[in-house]
N, C-alpha and C positions, 0 to 999 in steps of 0.2 A: 417285473410283472407287467404284462401288457394291459393297458386300460382302453385300447381301441383297436380296430382293424382297418386296414387300408385296402381300397379297391382302385384299380386303374386299368384303362385301356388306351387306345390311341387318341381318343377324343376327350375323356374326362377322368377326373380323380374324385374319390369319395372317401370320407373317414367316418366311421361309426363308433360311437362310444359304447362300451359294454354297460355303462350305467344307463338303464332305460332303453338300450338298443337304439340310441338317438343319433340320427344323422347330424353331424356337426360341421362337415365340409362337403360341398358339392360344387365342382367347377372345373376350370382348366387354367393353363398358364396365361391365356389371353384374358379370360373373364375374371380370374381370381375366384374367390368364394362367392357364390351367388346367394348364400344364406347369411342371415344375421349372425354375427360372431361374438355377441356379448361384449362389445368393446366399451359400453357404458352401463349405467345401472338401470336402464329402462326395464329390462326383463332378464331373468337369469336362466332362460332356456333357449334352445334353438329350434328343434323340431321334435317335441315330445310325442310319444305314442300313447294314445288314450285307451285304457283297458282296465277293468271290465265295464266302465261307464264312460260316457261322454257328457261333459258339462257337470252341473251341480245337482245333487239330490236335495229335495225339500228337507230342510233341517239337517242336511248332511247325513241322512240315515234312510234306511229302507227295511222292509220286513220280508221274510220268507218263512212259511210254515208257522206263523205266529211269533217268530223270534225277530227281534230288532238288531240290526247291525249298523255300525257307523262307517262311513266311507267319505273321504274328502273328494273335492272336485277332480274330475277326469280320471279317478281311479289310482291304483298303486303301481302299475307297470312302469311308469315313467321314473319311479324312485327306487327301482330294484335292479340288482345285477343280473344280467343275462349271460347264458353260456353259449359259446360259439360251437355249433354242431356241424357246420359246413363252411368251408372257406376255399376260394380260388382267387385268381387275379381279378375276376369280375363278379363273383358271387359271394355273399355272406349271409348265413342263416343263423339267427340267434334265438335262443329258447328260454322261456320262463315256465316253470311248472308249479303247480300248487304245492304249498308247504304248510306246516302247522301254523306259522304266523299269518299266512294268507287266509287260512280257513277261519281264523278269528274274525275276519272282516268280510269274507266271501266264501260261503260254505260249499264250494264245488271243487271237484277234482278236475284239473284241466291241464292241457299243454297249449301254450301260446307262443307262436313263432313269428318273428319279423324277418322277412327275407328281402335283401337288396340285390338287384341285378343291374350292372352297368351295361348299356347298349350303345350302339353308334349314335343314337339320338338323345340319350339321357339316362335316367335311372328309373327302374320300376321298383315300387315298394309294395310288398304284399303282407297281409296278415292271415295266418293260418291258425285257427282255433279249433281244438278238439275237446270234446267232453269225454273224459276218461272215468267218470263216475257212473252211478247206477240210477240217477235221477235226472230229469230234464234240467238243463242249465240255461240261465238267462244272462245275456251279456250285450254290451255295445262296444264298438271299437271305432277309432278314428285317428287321423293324423293332424298335426298342428305346425307345419313348417313355416318359418318366418323368412321372408326374402328381403335382402338388403336394398335400401333405396339411397342413391347418392344425393338426391335432391329432396326438397320438401314434398310432402304427400300430394299436394294439389297439382303437382306436375305429372301425375300418373292416373291411369284409369284401368279398369278391368273390361275385357272384351270377351263375350261368349260366342260360341259357334253358331247359335241361332238366337233370334229374338224371343224373349220370354217375358211373362208378367213378373215384375220385380216386387213380389209380395213379401215384404220384410216381416218376420215374426217379432212382435213387440215384446220387449223384456221389462219386467218389474224387478229391479235388482238383478239377481242371477237366474231368475225363473221366467218362463214364458207366461204372458198374461192371457193368452188365447185369442188376442187380437192381432190383426195384420195392418201394416202401413203400406199402401200401394204407391210405388215409385214409377208407375207407367209400364209400358211394354217396350223393351229395348234390347239391343245386343251389347250394351255397354253400361258401365257404372263409373262415373267420375268419382275420384277419391278426394276426400277432405276430412279435416278433423271433426267436423260437426257430425259426420256419419257415425262416429264411434263414441259420442258423448254418453250414450247409454249402453256401452259395451259392444258386443259383436253384432255385425250385420248378418243375419241368418236367413237363409232360404231353405225351406223344406220342399222336397220333390222338385229340385231345381229346374229340370226340363232341358238342361244342356249337358253335354258330355266333355266339354273343353272350356277352360277359362284361361285367358292370357293376361299377364301383367304387362302393360304398355306405358311407355313414356309419351307425353303429349306430342312429341315429334313423330309418333307412329312406330317407333322402334319397339320390338317385342323383347322384353327382358327374359321372360320365362313363361312356359305354358304347362298347365296341369290338365291331365286327361283322366277320366274315369267313367265307366259305363254303368256303374252299379250304386253310386252314392245315393243315400236317401235324404241327405241334407248337406249343405255346405255353409261354412262360416268364414267371414272376413273380419279381421281384428287387428288393431294396433293400439298404441298408447299415444297420447298427444305429444307431438314433438319427437317421437321415436323414429329412427331411420329404418323402419321395416314395415312390411305388411304381411300378415299371415293369411294364407289360403288353406282352409281346413276341410279335407274330405271326411265326411262323417257317415257312420252307420249307427245312428242313435243321436240323442240330444238331451239337454237338461230337462228337469221336471218343469211342469207348469204349476201355477200357484194353487191349483185345486187337485194336485196329485194325491192318490190314495196311499202312496209310499210302499205299496205292495209291488215287489220287483216284477212279478209276472204280469202286472197290469200297467207297467210303465210304458208310456207312449214311445214308439220307436224301438222297443226292446227286441232282441233276437233270441230265438230258442234253438238249442241244440239238444237232441235226444241222446241217450247214452250211446257212446261209440261214434257218434257223428262228428264230422269235421267240416269246416267251412273256410273257404279261401276268398279273400276280398283284396282288391289291389287298385292302386293308382299309379300314374307315372308323371315324372317331371322332365320336361324337355327344354333345351335352350331355345331362345328366340330365333 
């Protein structure tokens, strides 16, 4: 029984696990795997897909229509088996649909598809979400790919396509405090362990459409592009040989959240029958 699907063209190879529709290999014969490959115990994921929430809910719960539901951080899609509904040498589309067990934690009828397309320049990842029920549906979605670092973190930096105010959203534990920390206006962010002592470095309304992971020599390892993200997170663990660049359409609760899903900051709404497609791309340096 297949547990993953393989994509390839003249430039790149990719492997997608059916568990969570997770990209677990992306690269080529020259670069090898550009992703973190779980070779140590730092983190047991590679590039999970976040749905139907991004981040953590206050108290790991929310309410709809006066009823309370429990849901763990980043939602349940990353821990469920997806069905392959389209496959060619360069395209894979995987689907997750609402089931009785998902209704116990998320009371909506939905179709959630993750599509991967290999191109000459890299790979495009898209999320297509459809509300197949009769009530408005509230959701968030995002990516969480981890990129491998051959050297220690301080030898790398992130470069944006424009100069932007680096207004970091302050975290209290897993939740946003409502405060920001200003790191100046710049088109780059040097990386070091101190940046991540309080978890992820999060920018809301980031103001740029491209971020490149670069070595201090100036070499670009990878570039992520997105025209529609409403937030982006950068994350790693101390001493871990990876950095996550996370495109988000939603984010964790703040410390004063009402826990009502329809009032959640950054939440998206789909009316009955509506479908939404959101995407980002990863390119070689």
